[in-house]
Structure formats: structure tokens, C-alpha cells
N, C-alpha and C positions, 0 to 999 in steps of 0.2 A: 049319678055317676057310679059306674060299675067298679068293683074292686079289682085290683091289679092281680093278674094270674101270672106269677113271676116265672113259672117253668114254661108256660106257653110263650112268654116273651122271649126267653132264652131260645126256645126251640125255633121259633120264627126268626130270630136273628141269624141262627145258624143256617136255616133253609133259604133265607133271602141271600145271603152270601153265597151259597152254593148256586142259586139261580143265576147270580151275577157271573160266576165262573163259567156255568154252562152255556149261558147266552153268548159270552165272549170266546168260547172254546179255547179257553187259556185261563190258567191260574193253578192254585195250590190247594185243592179241597182238603187234603188230609191234615194240613196245618190249621186251616180254618175251623174244621170240626174240633180239632183239639183245644184251640185257645179261646173259643167263644165265651166259656164262663169267666175267663180273666177280663176279658173287655166288659162284659156284663157288669161284673162286680166293681171295676174302676169306674165306669162311666155312671153307673146307677148310684153308687154310695160313696165315692171318694173324690173324684176330680171336681175341683172349685173352678167354676167360670161363670160368666154372665150370659144368659140365654139370648140376649140382644146384642150386647156390646162385645163383639168377638176379639177386638183388640184390646181390651182391658189390660193394663200393664201388669197387674197383680194376679192375673189368672194362673192357674196351675198349668204346666206345659206337658203335653203329651208327646213323646218322642217315639215314633214308629221306627225302630231299627231294623225289624224284620219286614221287608217289603211284601213278603208272601202273604202277610195278613191284611193287605189293603182293602179287600172286601169287608172285613170286619169293622175297619175304621170307618169306612163310608156308611155302612149300615148302622153303626153306633151314632154317627152324626145325624143320620136320618132320623133315627129313634128319638134322639134327644133334643134336637133343635129343628128349626124350619128352613135350614140353610141348604138342604138337599131335598129333592123330589124324588118319587118312585121311578120317574123318567131318567133322571140322573143315574140311578142304580142301573137301570136297563142298558144305559149306554157305557157302561164299564169297559174300558180299553178302546172305546171309539175315538176316532180322531176328532180332536178339538172339545172333547167332552170335559167336564169338571171332574171326572172320575177316572183318570188314567191308571194304568196298570201299576206304576210306581207314583205314590203320592207326590205331588209337586207344590212347593211353598205357595200357601194361599191363605194369609191370616184372616182374611175376610170370610172364608169358608172353613176356618178353623183347621188348617194344615199348617203345621208349625214349621216344617222343613221339607225339603226334597229328600227322600230316602235314598241313601247311597248303598254301596256294597256292604256286606255283613261286617259288623263292628264300628262302622262310622257313627250310626245313631247313638251309640254309648258315649263315644267321645263328645259328640255334640251335646249330649245331655249334661255331661261334666261341665262343659262351658256355660250352659244355661244355669246350672246349679252355682257355679262360681260367681256368675253375675248376681244371682240371687242373694249370695251371702254378702256380696259388696253393698247391694242396695239396702239390704236389712241392717247392716252395720251403720250405714250412712244415715237412713231415715227412720230408725226406730229409737223410741224414748219411752218414758213412762206414760206420756200422754197418747202417743200415736204409735202405729205399727204399720207403716205404709207398704212395706214389702216382706210378704212371709210366704210366697208362693213355693210349691212343690214341684218337682220335676220328676215324671214317671217315664221310664224308658222301657218299651216292650222288646225283649230280645229273645233270640232262639239259639239252639244248640250251635248253629253256625257262627253266631256273633262271638262266641267265646273262643272259637278256633283261630280268629283273626289276631295278629299280634297287636294291633292298634287297640283293642279292647283291654288288653292287659296293661298297656302303657297308660291308658285313661284311667283305668282302675286304680293303679298305684298312685297317681295324683290325687284322685278323689279321696283315697285313704290319707295320704299325707296331709291334705288341706281339711280332712274331717267334715265333708260335705254332707251333714246330716239332713239336708232338705233333698237329697237324692234317692229315689227309690227304683231300683231295677226290677222289672217283673220278668221272669225267665219261664219261658214255655217249654219245659222239659219233657219233649215227646219221645225223644231217644231214637228217632228216625231220621235219617238223611236221604239225599237222592240216591246214595248207593246202598242204602239198607240201614239195618240196626246199628246202633253205636254201642260201645261197651257199656256193660250194665251199670258200672260204677262211674260213668262219664259225669254225670250232674254232681255226684259226690265230690269228685276231684275239682270240679269248678267251685263248689262250696268251700272246700278247704282252702283253696287258693284265695279266694275273696276274703275269708276269714283271716288269712294270714297277712292281708294287705289293710287290715284295719277296718273291715266292713262286718256288719251284723248280717247274719243269713237266717232266714226263716223258711221253713219247709212245709209245704201243703201236700199231704200225702194223697188226697184224692182231688183231682182238678174239676170234678163234677160237683163238688160241694160249695156253693156260693158262700155259705156261712163261714166255712174254713178259710177261703181266700179272703174274705172281708176281714177276718180275725187277724190274719198274717200281715194284710196291708196296714191296718190300724197299728199293729205292733211296730212296723218298720216306720211309719210316720212319727211315731212316739220315741223312737231311738235316737240317741246321741251320736250316731255314727251313719255313714252312708249304708244303706241297706239293699240287700237282695231278697226277693221272694221267689223261692223255687217252687213252681206249681207242676206237679207230675201229672201230666195230662195223657190222654189216649189218642194216639195219632189215628185220624180217620174214624174217630168215635161214630157208631152207628153203621158204618160202612161194612160191606162184606169183606173189606181188605183192612180191617183194624190192624194196627201196628205192622203195616207192610208198606214198603216204597211203591207198591203198585198203584196206590192213590196219592202219590207225591205230587204229580203234575197233571193228572187227568182224572175224570170221572165218567164212567160210562151211564148211559140213559137209564139202564135198568136199575143200577145201583142208586142213582139219584132218586127215582121214584120209590124204591124200597126203603130209603132213608126217610122220604116224605110220609111213607105209610107207617113206619116205625114211630114216628113223632106225632102221629094222628093230625097230619095237616094235609090240606089240599089246595091245589091251585098255584101256578107259578106266580112269583112277585106279588104276593098277597100277604096282608097282615090283618088281624082282627082289630078293626078301627076303634071299638070301644075300649079294648085292653090297650091300644097304642096311646089312646088319649089319657087314660088312667096312669100309664106309665109316664107320660110327659108331664102330668100334673106333679107326680113324685118328684121328678127333676126340677120343675119349676119351684116347687116348695122349698126344696133342699138349697137351691142356690139363689133364691129371690133377693136375700138380704146382703149377699156377700158385696156386691158392687156399692150399694147404698151405705154400708158400713165403712167401706174403704174411702168412699167420696167424704163421709163426715170426718175421717182422719186427715184427709187431704185438705179440706177447708180448715181444719184446726191448725194444721202445720203452716199453711200459707198465710194464715191470719196474723202469725207472729213472726214469720221469717223475713228477711230482707229481700229486696228486689232481685238481687243477684242469686240468692239461694232458691227463690221460686223459679227464676229462669233456668237453673241448673236442673231443677226437679222435673220441669216441663220438657226440657231436652231430653231427658231419659223416656219420659212418657210418650211424647209425641214424635220422637226421632227427628227433631229439628235440623233443618240443613245448617251447615256450618258456614258462617259469614266471617272470614278472617283473611285480611290482606297481609300475607306474611312479609312481602316487600316492604311494607311500611312499619311493621313491628320488629323486624331483624336489622340490627346494626351490623352491617357488612364488614366495618372495620374492626369489629370485635371477634370475627370469625377466625379460625385457625387456617388462614389461607395457604400457609406453608406446610400444612399437614395432609395426610391421606383423606380421600373423600369420606371415609367412614368416620373420621374424626369431626370432619365438618357436619356431617349428618347428625352426630350426637348433639351438636350445638342446636342445630335446626329443630330436632325433636324435642328438646327441652324447652325452646321458646313455644312450640306448639303445646306442649303439656301445661305451661303456665296459662295459656288462654282457654284450652279446652279440657274440662274436668274429666270427661269420659274418655279421654285418650290414654290408653294403657296397652300393655303387652308384654313380651318377653322373649327369651331366646332359648334355642336348644342347647344350654349349657355352654355358650360361647359369648357371654356378655362382654367379657374382657377383650376378646378379639373383634368382635363386630362393633363394639361401642354402642350397641343399641340399648341404652339404659337411661332412665329418667332419674336424674340425681336427687331431686327433691321429691320423688314420688313414693319412697319407702317400698318395702317388699311386701307382696302379698303372702300372707300366711294366716294360720288358724287364729291367732290372736291379733291379727291386723288385717281384716279382709278388705279394708280400703286401700291397701298398698296398691301401686300402680305398675310394679315390676313383678312379672310373673317368672319364677324359676322353673322351667319345664324340665329341666335336665337333658340328657341325651335322648329325648323322645320325640323326633321330629313328627311322627305319625300323629301323636296325641296333640302336639302343638298346633298343626293345622286344623284339626277337628274341633278343638276346644275354641279356638279364635272363631270358628264358624258359629259355635253355640252362643258365644259372647256377642258377636255381631247380630245375631238373631234377637238379641235382647237390648239393642239399640246402642251398644258400646262401639267406639271407634278404635279398633285394635290394630296392633302391628306384632308381627313375628319376624325374628331374625335368625339366619343361619348361614352356614358357608353355602356357595352356590351348588356345590356337588350335592348338598343335602335336599335340594329341590326335588330330586327323584323320590326320596322318602315321602315328601309332602305332596306329590302330585295329585293323588287321589282327592285329598282335602281341598287343594288349590282348585282342582276341577269343579268340585262341589260348590265352592264359593262362587265360581264364575257362573255355574248354572243358576245358583240362587241370587246372583247379582248382589253379593254382600260387600260393603265398603271395607275391605280388609287391605292393609298395606304389608306386603312381605318385603323384607330387606335381605338382600343377598350380598355377601361379601367374598373375598377371595376368589375373583372372577377372571384370574389370568394365570397362565403357566409360569409367568415371571414371580409369582408369590413361591418363594424359594422352596426346594426339597419336598414338594408335595407328593410327588411320584405318580405313577399311572392311575392308581385307584382314586386319588384325590384331585386329578387334573380336571378343571371344569370345562370340558371341551364342548360336549354336546347338550349341556343343560339349557343354554340360552335359546337353542333351536327348540327344545321341548316346551320351554314356557311360552315362547312366541306362538307355538301351535295350538295353544289353548284358546278356544274362542271366548270373548268377552273378558279377556284378562289384558289389562294395559301393562306393557313391559317397557321400562326406560332404563337406558344406560346414560345418565348425565356425565358430562365431562368436567364441569367445574361447579362452584358454588352457586353461580346464577341459575344454571340449568337445574341444579337440585332443589333450589327453592321453588323454582317453576313447577317441577315434577310434584312436590309435596303440595303446592297449591291445587294442582289438578286432582290429586288423590283425595284431598279434604273435600273438594267441591263436588266431585262426581261419586255417586253412590254405587260404585263398582270396585271389584278388586284391582289392586295395582301391584306389580312387582318392580322395586327399585333395585337395580343392581349398581352398587358402589364399590369403586375400587379401594383395595387395601394399599395401593401404591401411591406415593406422592404424585400430585397432579398439579398443573399449572392452570391459571385462570387467564382469560383472553378477552380483549377489548370488546369484540363485537358479539360474544355470546350473550344470550338474552334470557331473562325471567319468562317473558311472555311468548316469545317464539318457540319454546319448547312445545307448546300446544300444536304447532304445526307438524311435529314430528322430526322435520328436518330443515335445515336453512343454512345459508352461506355465512360463515364466520371469518373467511379470509379471501379477498378477491385478488384477481390477477391485475397487473399494472398495464399491460399493453395487448397481450393475446392469450387465448385460453388454449393451452396444450393438453391438459389433462385435469380431470376432477377427482379428487381423492375424498371418498365418503369413509367416515369413521364415527365411532360412538365411545363414550367412557374413556378409559385411559389411552385408548388408540388414537383419540384426538390429539394428545401430546405428540404421539409419534408422527401423526400426519403433519403437524406443524413443523416439525423438525425436518422432515422429508422435503417440505416445501422450500425451506432454506437451502437444503442440500441440493435440490434440482435446480435451483437459480443459478447455481455455480455452473451448470451445464446448459444455461440459457433456456431452461424449461419452466414455464409458468404453470402453477397448479392452482386451481380454486379448491378451498377446503370447505367441505360441507359437514357439519355436525348432524348426525342422525340419531338423536336419542331414542326415537321410536319409529321403526319402518312402518308398522302398521298405521300410526296416525298419518304418517307422511302419504301413505297410498290412499288415505281417505280424502286428501286434499283435492281441490279441482285440477283437472289436467293442466289448466293454464299456469296454476303455481308450480305444479311439478316440473313443467317444461321450463319454467323461469329459473329454477334452482338446478335443474338437470336438463340443460338444452340438448336436443337430439343432434346427432352428427359430430359430437365431441367424445373423447375417450373418457370412460368412467372406470375407476378402480376402487374397491373396497377393502379396508384395512380393519379386520376383526379376528382376534386370536380365538376363533371357534370354528367348529365344523358345520355351522348352520347353512343348510341347502337353500333356506328361504332368501338368502342374500342374492340368489340369481333373479330375484324380481327386480334388482336394479342394475344389473350388468348382464352382458351377453355370454360370456365364457368362463370357464373354470380359471383360466389364466388371469382374470380380472379381479380374483379374490386372494387378498393376502391373508391367508388364515392358517389353521393347522388342522389337519386331518387324521391325526394319530394321537393316542395317549402319550403324554410327554413322559420323560424320565425323571429320576430323582437327581436333581443337581442344583447348582446355584442358578441364579437368574442370567447372569452372564454366560454360563456355560450353555444353558438352554436356548438363549437367543442366537448363538453361534451354531448350535447343533441343528436348529430348523431354520437357518438362515434368515432370521428376522432382525438381524443388525441392519443399521442404516445402509452402508454400503451394498449390501446383497439386495435389499429391497429397492434402491436406486436402480440397480442393473435391471431387475425385473421390470420396473416401470419403463425404463428406456426402451426395452425390448418389446413392450406392448404398445408404444405409441408411434 
């Protein structure tokens, strides 16, 4: 067995990544040339994982926040494991390949998340670190240490320009997440050119002020310096940042220039190959590669076996319930819980707003599901999304189930993504207008198909004195437009139980919009029929004159309209439509049964959602609101926008 030539390994790593970019005619060579030593140091000497069992729960997590470095990630994985082939690298950015331009969640192939826009990876890493602290506190003792994984996040200059990274960093400092290490590729070059010379210093000062340890590597070409800094970061009792001062476009004719930001010409590419004393595209010294892989195997070979010994020690003395809970985290077991059987509806606050009822249902879920946890964007008192027996998550109590995110909606969404990636079943609550701030994180959860439940309250202009900036007019439309996101507006406690049953069963993100207003319960609403998206809850007696479709609090309005219309001998069928998307997925036969053709349909929803046109023909068939509301009392607003019963009755009469 030949001895490892470390410099040649690093050089080939750089060159292989450049060949990928050149083959795809797309990529970011300047960043790749700069950051290669950081990747080499981390994957070679620090990252703990099992070379066979990729989904080992106690593996260190590597979060690529900077998608520009994806060639280095794929190359590192090719070098360290057998999960990628040289052909996979050649197919970089090719349709249906396992090496897309932006890495996509695939734990089997060691991709921990789908990389999002700058700043997102850091927030997700914070969520992973919070999960790690929870598990370490719960399953660590003098005899065993089941969870002690580290989270490494690879970030660029651009990541720290995004506000979400600051929000996340503040929380990491507040919770003292000493299992988190951020690696900062400080190249000082952006797409538009050079950044201010003191940019990385300002980032360092900011993070130090937030309770982070900051370590600086002066030369990003010295593996030994990078190793030393990472070792110090791992030993730190604080969340840590390792700032590595790198050379953008190292070895290129355009070093420290944005001319090599998003392209590399063929002459420059070959000159770099010559400078590195390499030859041939997509080639590596096989003997040196095997020596390198042996180093990796030797360093990691005992990690899983040692952990499994601790696992057996724990399970040999634990109760059956404790073992089941542990395996739920490890294997991400499906949740088997029939809420309808364990919730005593007679004890629910049926005369209270839906958010109060939701509080009770969530607390029942928490009693049965240990890994159910979450928090709010500083509005727990208003949204009522709080687990009363769950305690608060904090530095001296990492097993608390209530997370206080403060007024940080961006961080909330991203951190939930990180926790869901660690097999927690999490929720996050905010006002409906805050959904805009969480949009990017929600979109990422939908892309990764993460089982996160978003709870949104204050969904109506009838919530008094909100004014234009806080009026939740267009947010429902925005949420419904996100592919793979279940969006529900349940109208009463039965529908809410049904929605939660769906959210727990399906491993995908769900948004539950619950009213802050008092609502009524109806005889023919159903726990089970919520899954159909829409169904009839009140039928006509003799003839069908109009069908009124509504969701959430507007169902109460529709039922009142039904009574009022009867005074004019107009009979209305009332359809509760908690999810338009789910209804549209049903067989046409069922859709026509609920909404038969040839009869007048009208929708009542106090939003500006244009997707409602899927169910009706004309704008006049939608009783909604197409402007931002004013600051006034509920009664004043209802009259201002002609949403009072008499006005709506007149509109219905004029339309049938």
C-alpha cells in the first residue's frame, strides 16, 4: 500500500471539481478553487460518519449552505465513500443525475438537505444542533453517550448578508449550541466584485457579540492551520465559527477577481492543470485514492460499533416504552395515533376560538408523541400554540418541548427544517401575515417533503384593528400556491382533529389556518371527511337554488346566510372546503356529487385568492376582499366592505 500524498489528493480534488464545472458548462470555479482545502480538512480529519451505514443517527451532519460549492461536496463524497462513481461526477447538472447543481436531500447518498438560498443552511444547521442537544440531554449518562454528533455548516460571504443568518445565529448564541461549527469560506469576492477588506472582521465581531467563539485561519492553503482551528472549535463550550481566509480562484489567471466567479475558459483550466502538475480530465491517482480511503476507513471504523455498544447497554436496562421512544428517533417511525379515540370532545373548549381548541388538541398529541415539539414567533399567548407540560427549551433544559423563537420568523422556519431532518415532529406558529417571512423556509420544507406543521392564526380582517399592514388578505393564496404543502382551514373541532390526524400520518408539510374568532360546531362536520378536501355539511330540503362553499370561520357565516336565505324561499347547500387542493384531487364523480353541474356556486372566503376561480365561473361568484383592510372594529369593517348578512344576501340573490 502506497503512502498518501496529501497535496496531490487536494490538487486532484480541485481539478476534478473544475472538470465537473467545465463538463456542465456551468458552475462557480472561483469559489471551488478557494474552498477546496476546507473540504479536504473537514472530510479527512474531522467529520465522523460510518462509511457503510449512511443514515446512522449519531453521524456528524454536514450542511452545505453555499450551493456554489456542490462540486466539492460530490468530489469529497466520491473520495471518501463508494456512494458516488466517476460517471456520477461526469453527469454533474445532467437531468435525473445524482449530482444536480444544487444538492438535493438524499441521506442514502449522504446529502443531508436540499441547499436553499444563502443563509438558509445556517438556520437549518442551528435546528440540527438544537436537536442534537435535546438528544444528548435525554440519552446521555455515566454509562452511555448515545448522541454527541457535531453539526458543520459550510458558509460563504453571501450567507452572512442574509438577515435569516443573523436571526439563526442569535438563537444559537442564546441556546449556547456548542455542537455547532460554522466554516466560513472568506474569499472576499462576490458576483459584483471585491467586498470591503474588513467584511469578514465585521462578521467575526458580530458573531462574537452574539455569544460565539470565533477562530481565524490566516492562510486557507494550510491544512494544518485549518485542522487546528476546527479542533479548537469542537472543543469550545460555545457555538463556533472558523473563518478561513481563502484565495478566490486560486491558481487561476484571474485570482481574486469576479471574472472567474461563474465561468472558466478552457485555456485557464488547462493552465491550472499544468500548475498542479496533473494530466487528463476526470482522473485520479488510483493508488493515492486507495491510500486516502484507507485513512478515512481507519479513522471512522470504530465509531458506529462503539455507538452500537452504547445502544445495547441502554436498551438492556430501559423499559419497553423507553426503547420504543429511542427507536422512533433513530428510525423515524410512522406515527400511529387515532386522535378521535384519545380526545374527549366533551372536554374541549367548544365555545372558544379555534386556536384555543387547537391548544387542547396539541397537548393531547404531546402526551402521546414524545418527539412532538415546536414554538412560536414570539406570539405563544396569542396563537395558543404551547405545550403546557412540555417545559421550555433552554440552555439548562435542552429537553424542553417549547421553543421561544422570539420575533424571528425566518429563523423559525429554517430551524424547524433542521429539526425535522433529525426526525423530530415539529410545529411552528405565527400570525398568518408572518407566512410571508417564512415563505422561503416553507418552500424548502415542501421541496424536502418534511413533516412540519405550520399553525397560522389571525386569519381574518374581522380580527379588530389590524390595519392594512397586518391584514391577512393574500397569504392564503401564497400558501396554496406552494407545491406539496397541505393547506387546511378547518371550521370546527371535528375538522381540526381530522386535519391533525392527516398532518401526523402524512410525512409532508402541512399549514393549518385556525381562526382567532369564536366559531360554532355543526352536526354534519366530520373528522374523516376532511381528508376529501370538501364535503356537504348542510343539505337543502326540497330544491337546490345555490351552493355556498366556505372554509374556516366563513363556514359559520355561510350557515347564517342559509337561514337568512330561507326567509326568501331560497335553499342553499353548504359545502365545507377545508382544502381546495385535496378536493381537486378527488375523482370527478365525487366532485360532481358535491358540486353538481348546472347549479349556481358561490364561495365565501375573506381573502384575495385567485385560485378560488377553480370552483366558480365568475368574479361575482366570490364573496371575498380584494384590498388591504383599514384599522377599525370588526363591525365597522364588515359594514365598510359590505360583508354583513343583508349585503351578502343581496349579492347572492342578484347572482341566482
